[in-house]
C-alpha positions as CSV (number, residue, x, y, z in Angstrom):
1,M,44.8,27.1,-45.1
2,G,44.1,23.8,-43.3
3,A,40.9,22.9,-41.5
4,P,40.7,24.5,-38.0
5,F,39.7,21.2,-36.4
6,K,41.1,17.8,-37.1
7,K,38.9,14.8,-37.5
8,F,38.4,12.9,-34.2
9,E,39.6,9.3,-34.3
10,A,38.1,7.1,-31.6
11,H,41.0,4.6,-31.9
12,A,44.0,6.6,-33.2
13,S,46.3,3.7,-32.4
14,G,44.6,1.4,-34.8
15,G,42.2,-0.2,-32.3
16,P,38.9,-1.9,-33.2
17,R,36.5,0.1,-35.4
18,I,32.8,0.5,-34.7
19,R,30.9,-2.0,-36.9
20,E,27.3,-2.7,-37.6
21,I,25.6,-4.4,-34.7
22,P,22.7,-6.8,-35.1
23,M,19.4,-5.8,-33.6
24,R,19.4,-8.8,-31.3
25,M,22.5,-7.4,-29.7
26,V,20.8,-4.0,-29.1
27,L,17.5,-5.3,-27.7
28,P,18.7,-6.4,-24.2
29,N,20.5,-3.0,-23.8
30,L,17.3,-1.2,-24.8
31,V,15.4,-3.1,-22.1
32,T,18.0,-2.1,-19.6
33,V,17.7,1.6,-20.6
34,L,13.9,1.4,-20.3
35,A,14.3,-0.1,-16.8
36,I,16.4,2.9,-15.8
37,C,13.8,5.2,-17.2
38,A,11.1,3.5,-15.3
39,G,13.0,3.7,-12.0
40,L,13.8,7.4,-12.4
41,S,10.2,8.0,-13.4
42,G,9.1,6.4,-10.1
43,I,11.3,8.9,-8.3
44,R,9.7,11.7,-10.1
45,F,6.2,10.5,-9.3
46,A,7.2,10.2,-5.6
47,F,8.3,13.8,-5.6
48,E,4.9,14.8,-7.1
49,D,3.1,12.8,-4.3
50,R,1.8,10.3,-6.8
51,F,2.9,7.3,-4.8
52,E,0.8,4.5,-6.5
53,P,2.3,5.2,-10.0
54,A,5.7,5.6,-8.3
55,V,5.6,2.1,-6.8
56,V,4.3,0.7,-10.1
57,M,7.2,2.2,-12.0
58,V,9.7,0.9,-9.5
59,L,8.2,-2.6,-9.7
60,L,8.2,-2.3,-13.5
61,A,11.9,-1.3,-13.4
62,A,12.7,-4.3,-11.2
63,F,10.8,-6.6,-13.7
64,L,12.6,-5.2,-16.8
65,D,16.0,-5.3,-15.0
66,G,15.4,-8.9,-14.1
67,I,14.7,-10.0,-17.7
68,D,17.3,-8.1,-19.7
69,G,20.1,-10.6,-18.7
70,R,17.9,-13.6,-19.5
71,L,16.9,-12.0,-22.8
72,A,20.6,-11.5,-23.7
73,R,21.4,-15.1,-22.9
74,M,18.4,-16.4,-24.8
75,L,19.3,-14.3,-27.9
76,K,23.0,-15.1,-27.5
77,A,23.6,-11.3,-27.2
78,T,25.7,-11.1,-24.1
79,S,28.5,-8.5,-24.1
80,K,30.8,-6.7,-21.7
81,F,29.0,-3.4,-22.5
82,G,25.6,-5.0,-21.6
83,A,27.0,-6.4,-18.3
84,Q,28.2,-3.0,-17.3
85,M,24.9,-1.3,-18.2
86,D,23.0,-4.0,-16.3
87,S,25.1,-3.4,-13.1
88,L,24.5,0.4,-13.3
89,A,20.8,-0.2,-13.8
90,D,20.7,-2.5,-10.8
91,I,21.9,0.1,-8.3
92,V,19.4,2.6,-9.7
93,N,16.4,0.4,-9.8
94,F,17.0,-1.8,-6.8
95,G,18.7,0.7,-4.5
96,V,18.2,4.3,-5.3
97,A,14.6,4.3,-6.6
98,P,12.9,2.3,-3.8
99,A,14.9,4.2,-1.1
100,L,13.9,7.6,-2.5
101,V,10.3,6.7,-3.1
102,L,10.0,5.4,0.5
103,Y,11.8,8.4,1.9
104,A,9.5,10.8,0.0
105,F,6.4,8.9,1.3
106,L,7.3,8.2,4.9
107,L,10.9,8.2,6.1
108,D,11.3,12.0,5.9
109,L,8.9,12.2,8.8
110,A,11.5,10.5,11.0
111,G,14.0,13.2,10.2
112,S,17.7,12.3,10.0
113,P,17.2,8.6,11.1
114,G,14.9,8.2,8.1
115,W,17.4,9.6,5.7
116,I,20.2,7.4,7.3
117,A,18.0,4.4,6.8
118,A,17.5,5.3,3.1
119,L,21.2,5.7,2.7
120,L,22.0,2.4,4.4
121,F,19.6,0.6,2.1
122,T,21.1,2.1,-1.0
123,I,24.6,1.4,0.1
124,A,23.7,-2.1,1.2
125,C,22.2,-2.8,-2.2
126,G,25.3,-1.5,-4.0
127,M,27.5,-3.7,-1.8
128,R,25.2,-6.7,-2.4
129,L,25.5,-6.2,-6.2
130,A,29.2,-5.7,-6.1
131,R,29.7,-8.9,-4.0
132,F,27.6,-10.8,-6.5
133,N,29.6,-9.6,-9.5
134,V,32.9,-10.4,-7.8
135,L,32.0,-13.9,-6.6
136,A,30.0,-14.9,-9.6
137,E,33.3,-15.8,-11.4
138,E,34.5,-18.2,-8.7
139,T,34.4,-21.8,-9.8
140,D,36.0,-23.6,-6.8
141,Q,32.7,-23.8,-4.9
142,P,30.6,-27.0,-4.7
143,A,28.0,-27.1,-7.5
144,W,25.1,-27.5,-5.1
145,Q,25.9,-24.2,-3.5
146,S,25.0,-22.4,-6.7
147,E,21.4,-23.1,-5.7
148,Y,21.6,-20.5,-3.0
149,F,22.2,-16.8,-2.9
150,V,24.2,-15.1,-0.2
151,G,21.8,-12.7,1.5
152,V,18.5,-11.5,0.1
153,P,18.9,-10.7,-3.6
154,A,18.7,-7.0,-4.6
155,P,15.4,-7.4,-6.5
156,A,13.7,-9.0,-3.6
157,G,15.1,-6.3,-1.3
158,A,13.5,-3.6,-3.4
159,V,10.1,-5.3,-3.2
160,L,10.5,-5.9,0.5
161,V,11.5,-2.4,1.5
162,M,8.3,-0.9,0.0
163,L,6.0,-2.8,2.3
164,P,4.9,0.3,4.2
165,L,3.6,1.7,0.9
166,Y,1.6,-1.5,0.2
167,L,0.0,-1.3,3.6
168,Y,-1.0,2.3,3.1
169,F,-2.5,1.5,-0.3
170,L,-4.7,-1.2,1.3
171,R,-6.7,1.6,3.0
172,L,-6.6,0.0,6.4
173,G,-6.5,3.3,8.2
174,L,-2.7,3.4,8.3
175,E,-1.6,7.0,7.7
176,P,1.9,8.5,7.4
177,S,2.9,9.6,10.9
178,R,6.1,10.1,12.9
179,P,5.7,6.8,14.9
180,A,5.0,4.9,11.6
181,A,8.0,6.6,10.1
182,F,10.3,5.3,12.9
183,V,8.9,1.8,12.5
184,A,9.5,2.0,8.7
185,T,13.0,3.3,9.4
186,G,13.7,0.2,11.5
187,F,12.3,-2.1,8.8
188,T,14.4,-0.4,6.2
189,V,17.6,-1.0,8.2
190,L,16.5,-4.6,8.7
191,V,16.1,-5.1,5.0
192,A,19.5,-3.5,4.4
193,F,21.2,-6.0,6.7
194,L,19.4,-8.9,5.1
195,L,20.9,-7.7,1.8
196,V,24.5,-7.8,3.0
197,S,24.1,-10.8,5.4
198,R,25.5,-14.3,4.8
199,L,22.0,-15.7,4.9
200,P,21.7,-18.6,2.5
201,V,18.6,-17.9,0.4
202,Y,17.3,-20.6,-2.0
203,S,17.3,-19.4,-5.6
204,G,15.0,-22.0,-7.0
205,K,17.0,-22.0,-10.3
206,S,17.5,-25.8,-10.2
207,V,13.8,-26.7,-9.5
208,K,12.5,-29.2,-12.0
209,V,8.8,-29.6,-12.5
210,P,7.6,-33.2,-13.0
211,G,5.8,-33.7,-16.3
212,D,2.5,-34.6,-14.7
213,R,2.5,-31.3,-12.7
214,V,3.4,-28.8,-15.4
215,L,-0.2,-27.8,-16.1
216,P,-1.0,-27.2,-12.4
217,V,2.2,-25.1,-12.0
218,I,1.3,-23.1,-15.1
219,L,-2.2,-22.5,-13.7
220,G,-0.8,-21.4,-10.4
221,V,1.5,-18.9,-12.0
222,V,-1.3,-17.5,-14.1
223,L,-3.5,-17.3,-10.9
224,Y,-0.7,-15.3,-9.1
225,I,-0.4,-12.9,-12.0
226,L,-4.2,-12.4,-12.2
227,L,-4.3,-11.7,-8.4
228,L,-1.4,-9.3,-8.8
229,M,-3.4,-7.4,-11.5
230,A,-6.7,-7.5,-9.7
231,Y,-5.5,-7.0,-6.1
232,P,-1.9,-5.7,-6.4
233,W,-1.4,-4.4,-2.9
234,Y,-3.0,-7.4,-1.1
235,T,-0.9,-9.8,-3.3
236,L,2.3,-7.9,-2.8
237,T,1.8,-7.7,1.0
238,A,1.1,-11.4,1.1
239,S,4.1,-12.1,-1.0
240,V,6.4,-10.0,1.3
241,A,5.0,-11.9,4.3
242,G,5.5,-15.2,2.6
243,Y,9.1,-14.4,1.6
244,L,10.0,-13.4,5.1
245,V,8.5,-16.6,6.5
246,F,10.4,-18.6,3.8
247,L,13.9,-17.3,4.8
248,P,14.3,-19.4,8.0
249,F,13.2,-22.5,6.1
250,S,15.9,-21.7,3.5
251,V,18.5,-21.5,6.2
252,R,17.4,-24.8,7.6
253,A,17.4,-26.5,4.2
254,Y,21.0,-25.2,3.5
255,S,22.2,-26.4,6.9
256,K,20.8,-29.9,6.2
257,R,22.3,-30.0,2.8
258,A,25.7,-28.9,4.1
259,M,25.7,-31.6,6.8
260,R,24.7,-34.2,4.1
261,E,27.6,-33.0,1.9
262,G,29.9,-33.0,4.9
263,E,30.9,-29.4,4.4
264,K,30.8,-26.4,6.7
265,V,31.4,-23.6,4.3
266,P,29.3,-20.5,3.6
267,P,27.2,-20.4,0.5
268,S,28.7,-19.1,-2.7
269,D,27.2,-16.1,-4.5
270,I,27.0,-17.8,-7.9
271,G,23.8,-18.0,-9.9
C-alpha cells in the first residue's frame, strides 16, 4: 500500500531549489521583522493605556525600519524578498501604528471624525509609499531632483503626527479632551495631505561635510542624541516644530534650483 500523502514539492516544474543563505542576507530581514514587532507592540501598549512606551516602540520601529535598507546595501544583501518585506513593514510602522496609538490616546474622543482622520493618515501613508516604490525606478528625471522627496516622507509623517502625545508628556497641563481631540483631528488630516502632496522636501542625501567641519558636525549629532535621551519629549517637540518651519524653505530652495536649471517640472520621487 502506498503512502497516504505525497511529498510536497515547492517547485514541481523544476524551478529553483532552496539553498543555504549567508547570515549577512538574513540580518536585514531580521531587522525588518523586529521593526514590525516593535510597531505592533506599540499598538498593544496603547490599548493598555501605556502611552509613553507605546510612542517609544513606534519610534523604535521607525528607526529600525529606516536602517534595514541601508544595512542591506552596506552588506550587499539586497533582495526582492527583502524589498517586499520592507514595503509591508513601512505601512505597518509608519501608517497603522502611529494612527492607532494616536486614536487610542486622543482621536477617539472626537468620535467618527477622529477615526476618519486616523484612516486618512494610514491611507495617505500607503499611497505615499506606493508612489515612492513606483517612481523610484524612473531614470529620465534630472539628477539634481533626486535630492528632493515628493511630499513629506513616511517616517517623518509618523513622527509628526504624534505631536499631541509629545505635548501631553511634557506635563504642560494639556489633558485629553473633546476640543483637543478635534484640534488633533485637524492636525492629523494636515499631515496626511503633506504625505501625498507634491511638496518638494529636501532629502539631504547629497550633503557633503567639509573636512574642517567634520568634528563639529559629529559633536552636534552626539548632542542631539543626548538631548533625545535626556529630554525626549522636549527634543521631539522642538524637532517637529523645526521640521514644519523647514518645509517652506525647502520649497523655496527647489524653486530657485529649478529656475537656475531652466526647468519647470515637479520633483521626482527618487532617493
